[in-house]
Structures are given as structure tokens and as C-alpha cells.
C-alpha positions in Angstrom: 39.9 23.2 7.2 39.1 26.1 4.9 40.5 29.5 5.5 38.6 32.8 4.6 39.0 33.5 0.9 40.3 30.0 0.1 38.4 27.1 -1.4 39.2 23.4 -0.9 39.6 21.4 -4.1 39.1 17.7 -4.0 40.6 15.5 -6.8 39.7 12.0 -7.6 42.1 9.4 -9.0 41.2 7.6 -12.1 40.2 4.0 -11.2 42.1 1.1 -12.6 40.3 -0.4 -15.6 39.3 -4.0 -14.9 39.2 -6.6 -17.7 39.9 -10.3 -18.1 43.7 -9.7 -18.7 44.2 -8.5 -15.1 41.8 -11.0 -13.3 43.6 -13.8 -11.4 42.0 -17.1 -10.7 40.7 -18.5 -8.5 38.7 -15.5 -7.3 39.2 -14.6 -3.6 36.1 -13.3 -1.8 36.6 -9.9 -0.1 35.7 -9.3 3.5 35.0 -11.9 6.2 34.3 -15.4 5.0 30.7 -16.7 5.3 29.9 -18.2 8.6 27.0 -20.6 9.5 24.0 -19.0 11.1 23.3 -20.4 14.6 20.2 -22.6 14.8 18.3 -20.2 17.1 19.5 -16.9 15.6 16.0 -15.8 14.7 17.0 -12.3 13.5 18.2 -13.1 10.0 16.0 -13.2 6.9 16.4 -15.5 3.9 15.0 -15.7 0.4 14.6 -18.8 -1.7 13.5 -19.4 -5.2 11.5 -22.3 -6.7 13.2 -24.7 -9.0 12.6 -24.0 -12.7 11.7 -20.4 -12.1 10.2 -19.1 -15.3 10.2 -15.7 -17.0 6.7 -14.2 -16.6 4.8 -13.3 -19.7 1.8 -11.2 -20.7 -0.7 -11.9 -23.4 -2.5 -9.0 -25.0 -5.6 -8.8 -27.2 -7.9 -6.1 -28.4 -10.6 -5.5 -30.9 -11.8 -2.1 -32.1 -14.5 -0.5 -34.3 -14.0 2.9 -35.8 -16.5 5.1 -37.5 -16.5 8.6 -38.9 -19.7 10.2 -37.6 -19.4 13.4 -39.5 -16.7 15.4 -41.2 -13.4 15.4 -39.2 -15.3 13.6 -36.3 -14.1 10.1 -35.5 -15.6 7.7 -32.9 -13.9 4.5 -31.8 -15.0 1.8 -29.4 -12.4 -0.8 -28.2 -12.1 -3.8 -26.0 -8.6 -4.2 -24.6 -7.6 -7.1 -22.4 -4.5 -8.8 -21.1 -3.4 -11.7 -18.9 -0.2 -11.9 -16.8 0.9 -15.5 -16.4 3.5 -17.0 -14.1 4.1 -13.6 -12.4 6.7 -13.4 -9.6 5.4 -13.5 -6.1 6.9 -14.3 -2.7 5.4 -16.2 0.3 6.6 -16.1 3.9 6.9 -19.8 4.6 8.2 -19.3 8.1 5.0 -18.2 9.8 4.4 -18.3 13.6 2.5 -21.4 14.4 -0.2 -21.0 17.1 -2.4 -24.1 16.4 -0.6 -27.5 16.6 1.6 -26.4 19.5 -1.2 -25.3 21.8 -0.3 -21.6 22.0 -3.8 -20.5 20.8 -5.5 -22.5 23.6 -3.1 -21.1 26.2 -3.5 -17.6 24.9 -7.3 -17.8 25.2 -7.0 -19.1 28.8 -4.8 -16.2 29.9 -7.0 -13.6 28.2 -10.1 -15.0 29.9 -8.4 -14.7 33.4 -6.7 -18.0 33.9 -3.3 -19.6 33.2 -2.0 -22.6 31.3 0.6 -25.2 31.9 2.4 -24.3 28.6 3.1 -20.8 29.8 3.8 -22.0 33.4 6.6 -24.2 32.0 8.1 -21.3 30.1 8.0 -18.7 32.8 8.3 -20.7 36.0 11.1 -19.2 38.2 11.3 -15.9 36.3 10.5 -12.4 37.2 8.8 -10.3 34.5 10.0 -7.1 36.1 12.5 -6.3 38.9 9.7 -5.2 41.2 7.5 -8.3 40.5 7.5 -11.6 42.4 9.0 -14.8 41.1 6.5 -17.0 39.1 6.0 -20.3 41.0 2.8 -21.6 39.4 0.8 -21.5 42.6 0.6 -18.2 44.4 2.1 -16.3 41.5 1.0 -17.7 38.1 2.4 -17.0 34.7 -1.0 -16.0 33.5 -1.4 -13.2 36.1 2.1 -11.9 35.5 1.7 -11.9 31.7 -1.5 -9.9 32.1 0.1 -7.4 34.5 3.3 -6.8 32.4 2.9 -3.9 30.1 4.6 -5.6 27.1 3.0 -9.0 27.3 -0.3 -7.7 28.5 -0.8 -5.7 25.3 -0.8 -8.9 23.3 -3.7 -10.4 25.3 -5.7 -7.2 25.5 -5.7 -6.9 21.7 -6.1 -10.4 20.3 -2.5 -10.4 19.1 -1.9 -14.1 19.5 0.4 -14.4 16.5 2.5 -11.5 17.7 2.8 -13.1 21.1 3.9 -16.4 19.6 6.6 -14.5 17.7 7.6 -12.7 20.8 8.0 -16.0 22.7 10.3 -17.4 20.0 12.5 -14.3 19.4 12.7 -12.3 22.5 15.8 -12.3 24.8 13.7 -10.6 27.6 13.5 -12.4 31.0 16.2 -14.9 30.0 18.9 -12.8 28.3 19.0 -15.4 25.5 17.1 -15.2 22.2 14.6 -18.1 22.2 15.4 -18.8 25.9 11.8 -19.1 26.9 11.3 -22.0 24.4 14.5 -23.8 25.5 13.9 -23.5 29.3 10.5 -25.3 28.8 12.3 -28.2 27.2 10.6 -27.5 23.8 12.3 -27.9 20.4 13.7 -24.8 18.8 11.2 -25.1 16.0 8.2 -25.1 18.4 6.8 -21.9 16.9 8.8 -21.2 13.7 9.4 -24.1 11.4 13.0 -22.8 10.8 14.2 -21.0 14.0 17.3 -19.8 12.2 15.4 -17.0 10.5 12.8 -14.4 11.5 11.4 -14.5 7.9 11.9 -16.9 5.0 10.4 -16.0 1.7 9.8 -18.5 -1.1 9.6 -16.8 -4.5 8.0 -18.4 -7.5 5.7 -18.1 -10.5 2.6 -18.2 -8.3 0.7 -15.0 -9.4 -1.5 -14.3 -12.3 -3.4 -11.2 -13.3 -6.2 -10.2 -15.7 -7.3 -6.9 -17.2 -10.4 -6.2 -19.1 -11.6 -2.8 -20.4 -14.0 -1.0 -22.7 -12.6 2.2 -24.2 -14.6 4.9 -26.0 -12.7 7.5 -27.9 -14.0 10.6 -29.8 -11.9 13.1 -31.6 -13.0 16.1 -33.7 -10.9 18.7 -35.6 -13.0 21.8 -36.0 -12.3 24.7 -38.3 -10.5 27.8 -37.0 -7.8 25.8 -35.1 -9.9 23.9 -32.6 -9.1 20.3 -31.8 -11.0 18.1 -29.2 -10.3 14.6 -28.0 -12.2 12.7 -25.3 -11.7 9.2 -23.9 -13.6 7.1 -21.4 -12.3 3.8 -20.0 -14.3 1.3 -17.9 -11.9 -1.5 -16.7 -11.2 -4.1 -14.1 -7.8 -5.5 -13.0 -7.6 -8.6 -10.8 -4.7 -10.6 -9.5 -2.5 -11.5 -6.5 -0.3 -8.7 -5.3 2.9 -9.2 -3.3 3.0 -7.0 -0.2 -0.7 -6.8 0.0 -2.3 -6.4 3.4 -3.5 -10.0 3.9 -0.7 -11.7 2.1 1.1 -13.2 5.1 -2.1 -14.1 6.9 -3.5 -15.8 3.8 -0.3 -17.8 3.1 -1.6 -20.8 5.1 -4.7 -20.9 2.8 -3.4 -19.5 -0.5 -0.5 -21.9 -0.9 -3.3 -24.5 -1.1 -5.9 -22.5 -3.1 -4.4 -19.3 -4.6 -7.8 -18.2 -5.9 -8.7 -17.2 -2.3 -6.2 -14.3 -2.6 -7.3 -12.9 -5.9 -8.8 -9.4 -5.6 -8.7 -6.0 -7.2 -5.2 -4.8 -7.8 -4.1 -1.5 -6.3 -3.9 0.2 -9.7 -7.5 -0.8 -10.6 -9.2 2.6 -11.3 -12.6 1.5 -12.5 -13.7 4.6 -14.4 -11.5 7.2 -16.1 -12.6 10.0 -18.3 -10.1 12.3 -20.0 -10.8 15.2 -22.4 -8.3 17.5 -24.0 -8.4 20.2 -26.5 -6.4 23.0 -28.1 -7.7 26.3 -29.6 -5.7 28.9 -31.5 -7.1 32.4 -30.8 -8.5 34.1 -33.9 -6.1 37.1 -34.0 -3.5 38.1 -36.5 -2.9 37.8 -40.2 -5.4 35.5 -41.9 -7.6 35.4 -38.8 -10.9 37.0 -38.0 -9.7 39.8 -35.7 -6.8 42.2 -35.8 -5.7 40.9 -39.2 -4.2 44.2 -40.4 -0.7 44.4 -41.9 0.9 46.3 -39.0 4.0 44.1 -38.4 4.5 44.8 -34.7 0.8 44.3 -33.8 0.6 41.2 -35.9 3.6 39.7 -34.1 2.0 40.5 -30.7 -1.5 39.1 -31.3 -0.9 36.2 -33.7 -0.4 32.5 -32.7 -1.8 32.5 -29.2 -2.9 29.0 -28.3 -4.9 27.7 -25.4 -5.0 24.1 -24.2 -6.8 22.2 -21.5 -6.8 18.7 -20.1 -9.7 17.5 -17.9 -9.4 14.2 -15.9 -12.2 12.6 -13.9 -11.6 9.2 -12.3 -12.9 6.9 -9.6 -10.9 6.2 -6.5 -8.1 3.7 -5.9 -9.1 0.4 -4.2 -8.5 0.4 -0.5 -8.2 -2.4 2.0 -9.6 -2.1 5.5 -7.4 -3.6 8.2 -7.5 -4.5 11.9 -3.8 -4.1 12.7 -4.1 -7.2 14.7 -2.0 -10.5 14.5 -4.9 -12.8 15.2 -3.7 -15.6 12.9 0.1 -15.3 12.6 2.7 -12.6 13.1 1.1 -10.4 10.3 -0.6 -7.2 11.6 -2.4 -6.3 8.5 -5.2 -8.8 9.0 -8.6 -7.7 7.6 -11.5 -7.1 9.9 -14.5 -9.4 10.0 -17.7 -8.3 8.2 -20.8 -8.7 10.3 -23.2 -6.2 8.7 -24.1 -4.5 5.5 -21.2 -2.7 3.7 -21.9 -1.9 0.0 -18.8 -1.7 -2.2 -19.6 2.0 -3.0 -19.4 3.0 0.7 -17.4 6.2 1.2 -18.0 9.9 0.6 -15.6 12.8 1.3 -17.2 15.0 4.0 -15.8 18.1 5.6 -16.3 18.5 9.3 -15.3 20.9 11.9 -12.4 18.6 12.9 -11.2 17.8 9.4 -12.1 15.7 6.4 -13.6 12.2 6.9 -14.5 9.6 4.3 -16.9 7.1 6.1 -19.5 9.6 7.2 -22.1 8.1 9.5 -19.7 5.4 10.7 -18.7 5.4 14.3 -16.1 3.6 16.4 -17.4 1.7 19.5 -15.8 -0.8 21.8 -15.5 -4.1 20.1 -17.9 -6.7 21.6 -15.0 -9.1 22.0 -13.6 -6.8 24.8 -16.4 -8.1 27.1 -14.7 -11.5 27.0 -11.4 -10.2 28.2 -10.8 -10.5 31.9 -10.7 -7.4 34.1 -8.0 -9.1 36.3 -4.7 -7.1 36.4 -6.5 -4.3 34.5 -6.3 -6.2 31.2 -9.7 -5.3 29.8 -9.1 -1.6 30.4 -6.0 -1.7 28.2 -7.7 -3.1 25.2 -7.9 -0.8 22.2 -10.1 -3.1 20.1 -12.7 -1.1 18.3 -15.7 -2.0 16.1 -17.5 0.0 13.4 -21.2 0.7 13.6 -23.5 2.6 11.1 -25.7 5.6 11.8 -28.3 3.3 13.3 -25.9 1.6 15.7 -25.8 -1.6 13.7 -22.4 -3.5 13.8 -20.6 -3.5 10.5 -17.0 -4.5 11.2 -15.4 -6.2 14.2 -11.9 -7.6 14.9 -11.1 -11.2 14.0 -11.0 -13.4 17.1 -7.7 -15.2 18.0 -7.0 -18.0 15.6 -9.1 -16.6 12.7 -8.6 -14.4 9.6 -10.8 -11.4 8.9 -13.5 -12.1 6.3 -13.6 -8.8 4.5 -12.0 -9.1 1.0 -8.9 -7.1 0.3 -9.4 -3.9 -1.7 -13.2 -4.3 -1.2 -13.8 -0.5 -1.1 -12.7 2.5 -3.1 -11.0 5.6 -1.9 -12.0 9.1 -3.0 -12.3 9.9 -6.7 -10.9 13.1 -8.0 -11.0 15.5 -11.0 -8.5 18.0 -12.2 -8.3 20.7 -14.9 -4.9 21.7 -16.3 -4.7 24.7 -18.6 -1.9 26.1 -20.7 -1.4 29.3 -22.7 1.3 29.5 -25.4 2.4 32.4 -27.5 4.8 31.9 -30.4 6.6 34.8 -32.1 8.2 34.1 -35.4 11.7 35.7 -35.6 12.7 34.2 -38.9 11.4 31.4 -41.1 13.2 28.7 -39.1 13.4 30.4 -35.7 10.6 31.3 -33.3 10.3 32.5 -29.7 7.9 30.6 -27.4 6.4 31.9 -24.2 4.4 29.3 -22.2 2.3 29.3 -19.0 1.0 26.1 -17.4 -1.7 26.1 -14.7 -1.8 22.6 -13.2 -5.0 22.0 -11.2 -6.1 25.4 -12.4 -9.1 25.7 -10.1 -7.1 24.6 -7.0 -9.5 21.8 -6.4 -8.5 19.6 -3.4 -7.3 16.2 -4.4 -7.8 13.9 -1.4 -5.6 10.9 -0.5 -7.0 7.6 0.9 -8.3 7.6 4.5 -6.9 5.8 7.4 -8.3 2.2 7.0 -7.3 0.7 10.3 -10.6 0.2 12.2 -8.7 0.3 15.6 -6.9 3.6 14.8 -8.0 6.8 16.4 -7.9 8.3 12.9 -10.0 5.7 11.2 -11.7 7.1 8.1 -9.9 10.4 8.4 -8.1 11.9 5.3 -4.9 13.6 6.3 -2.9 13.8 3.1 -2.9 14.3 -0.7 -1.8 11.4 -3.0 1.7 11.5 -4.4 2.3 14.3 -6.9 -1.0 15.9 -6.4 -2.4 18.8 -4.4 -2.3 22.5 -4.7 -2.4 24.5 -7.9 1.0 24.9 -9.6 1.8 27.7 -12.1 4.8 27.3 -14.3 6.0 30.0 -16.7 8.8 29.4 -19.2 10.3 30.8 -22.3 12.5 29.3 -25.0 13.7 29.7 -28.6 13.0 27.0 -31.1 15.2 26.6 -34.1 
């Protein structure tokens, strides 16, 4: 340990340089040797790659027309486009199956208040809690105990059939063995997952494409007296398939057969962007309109002051509404189902007494599907399924039913747009011909205008539609003052 007044000094030895002259063959792997993964491990993940994986490529094209409108005033209109081809994307090919094995039918039966022979065979002779009776299939059914149990009952109360299937295949609860529920029913290890060795298996290949089209208008003008102005407007659209998107896993079953079903607006598709910038050198000092006397000290103080500004106005980022429910497979980012009118431009930032909301006029109500959930064992009361209604009480969005995918397209809506004004002030003092001193102040988001992040988009969340954060690298006004010598 360190003593008062003393400092510990750590030294590092120079590592041995490695080159081909001191490499001995054959190479010996370090650490433990690789060992086979048990058939029912179900906690490992694996990634595979398609044969003949290609290098992605992008094709670009553009055409522009430029015209000088008046002296030192230039206007340009451009079309800019590109296409990404054979882009890299991964698919989870080890999804939880709920269809061919009868789990969906059994799940619906339990949620409606009954039981099912499939679950009876898995749970017969087990206790789901130390204080609960043994399941015997007659006086104590698996259906009743699954509804009563806090862990398993949550799946049935909230349409999470895919999550329940994954739970059956991977849990060591009740049996002490991972996958034990499947084995004790005499079912094959791949009853739910095609490859029970892995909890997730990703196949990566050249399956994605993207397109970008834009119209760009640009105007620049150099005025006399040191004033320069440039303004640009871009109207664009970017489409493609994006890995990691909300519905990717839920859509795998379909998009592996028809990839066009998963094409939507990309997360970086900002439809409208307007940027304007300008600089102006103040008319003070020698050769200028004001204070142009020959007093050396005053001239040095008032000359070469320059102001600059950048103004940005842009539309919001695409946002995807979700249900947070695994109604199709183990994915929980499944979209909700659209049952009413929802224009693409829906969404306005509104300040309320309780915070900032985006979907003003929309209200959460109990999802109509809750009425179909049994009240036995208190199951219906534990449901957190919510639907969205408009100001007139008309249903807009509901949760997908077990075995279905939500119908609302990914990135269908836009988050809040924003604008920002940045200003700088620069003063340069010439010391000698080749040396000058520069003092600079930057005011980022000069008017301290709030820049809102995207709202909570889970229709079942208690914070649905609420904005609680700024986007990354945006927020309050920042003032930076600096000085330097240029030579």
C-alpha cells in the first residue's frame, strides 16, 4: 500500500516481439480444448454464414442542374440516388414453433379456462410451487395450476404464447433439468426448437437491399461587405431491410420466403431536412464603414469580428409501434394490429401537467381480447393488455392474438421533428503578418429550444406516447469559449 508522501510507480515489461522466426508449428490452441455442446444445452448461441457470401456493394447515381440567377448567386437542383445490393443481414433460424406441435391450441385452451392433454403430459406429477398440490390431471389439472402460478400465468394473461413455448423448452424449473418438461412427456428434444442445442441460431447472408432517392435544392450567395449565405433543402426516402428491427424475428417465418414483406423505411430516413448557414464580418476597422480611423489600438480591437450561424430544421425519425408481446414466436417486439384510422402524420408534441406526450388525443383502454381470458385463478385480472382509442373512443390499435403477427408496418410513423440554431462569434487580432490571435465563442442551440427524443412506442406500456428523454448529443444550450494563436 501507499504511505503518506510516497507514490507507487508501476513499470511494464516490453512484450516479446512475435514474428515468423519464433513461431513453432503446429500451433497449439491455448486454454481448454473445444468440447461438444450437449444436445439439450439450450443456452448457447451460434452464428452461421451462407455459402458464397459476397461483398456488399452500393451503386450511386446523380444528375444536377446549376444556374447563376444573379451576380454571385448560384442555384442548383440535384437528384441523388443509390442502391445497396447484397447487404449483410442475419435471420434467427431457431424460432420457437407453436403451430405444428399443438402448443398454440393448448395455450388457447388454458387461457380460455380449460386444460389440454399436451400440458397434462408435461406437468403430470409435478408441483408448480411448494405450497401447491400435485398435478394429477383430474382434481388438479395442469391448466388450473399454470394459470395460478405467477410465472406461467403471466404468459397466458398477456398472449405471450411464443414466450411460453420458449419457457417450456429452456427452463429447469419444476424438474431441475433444462428441457426436462419436454423429455418427461416423451417428446423429442426438437419439439419446440428445431435445434435444441442452441437458444438462438443466426444465419447471416446477402439477403438485404436498400434504396435511397432524394431531391436536393441548394442556393448560395456571396454578398458584398463580407456576407456569405448558403441554404440547402433535401427531400428524400430510404427503404430497406434493417437487421435488429422490431419485427425482424417475428417476420422471419414469412420474409425468408418473401423478403419484400419486411421492406420499410430505414431508421435514418429523415424525410425533410433544411439547413441554412451564413457568415458576416462586422463593418468595423480599417477599410470598413465604421471606426476606420488610423488609431492602431482601436483598429486592432474593432477589426475582423465575424459572426456565423447554422439553422437546421428537419422532420422526425421513423418510429415503430410495438406490442411487447410474443404472440407468434419468442420475439417480444411484435407490432400491434391496426383496426382503425391512423394517418402516417399522426403525432404532435404536447406539454401537459404531467409531462410531454406525443400522441395527444389517444387513450389507453383495456384490450377487447381481455374479455376472452378466463377469470379462473384470477387470470383475467393479471392481464396488462391495452388497446389505443382516439378522442372519439374508436379503436385504433390492439394486440395481436396468439398465433398472429401484428399488421402495422414497421416505422410507419415519425417521431418529433426539431430545429436548432447555432451561433458563433470570432475575433481575430493580427500580431504579425503570419501570426494572429483568435478568440471564439460558440453557442450551440443558442435559444435553448427543447429537442425531444422519440416517445415510448409500446402500446401496453404505462408510459405509451410519453417523451422522457432527449436524443443522443442533443438537449440544452451549450456555450464554448476558446482562444488560440494561429501561425
